[in-house]
C-alpha positions, 0 to 999 in steps of 0.5 A: 145779158144773163143766161145763154141768150144771143141778141140778133138783128136783121143782118145776123138773124138768117145766118143764125137760123141756118147755123144750128139744128137745135130748136130756136126760140126767138123773143121779139121785145122792146125796151119799153114793154113792161111784160118783156121786162117781166119775162126776161129773168124767166127767159134767161133761166130757161136759156141756162137750163136748156141751152143744150137742146135749144138756142135762145134769141132776142130781137128788138122789134123796134130797132129791127122792124123789117124782121118783126114785120117779116114774121108778123110780130104785132105785139110784144113780147112775141115768142117764135119757135123755129125748126130747120129754119121754119116758124112752127109756133108762137106765143104772144103777150103776157104769159106765165112761166109754166106756159113758156117752160112747158111749151119749150120743153114740148117743142124740144121733145117733138122737134125730131118729128119736124126734122124727119118730115123737113116740114113744120110740126103740126103741134098744138102749143098748150103749155101742159108739158 
């Protein structure tokens, strides 16, 4: 696996959510998803660039259906963003590099608001950076 990406499953995910104060980005994917394969090198590159400020995770939605269902994943790729263990946003489907990069950078920048309030952010994901 390239980059600084952790592959988690139903048995390891909750522990990871509680183990860091970073923004956590989770990509739900499947092995047969062409859009997942297309975005994989971008996700790996972002994990290399931003690993000091965010934790990058992948979860196979086919082999972890309970976890995918728990977070309402209906299509892949689905990127879920977590702050203090709570989901604060998502991107679903075929997305471009700029949208993913800028969204992650925005959420890293705004994450302190989530931590200070101990509640999920009210933040519109627009991908404009």
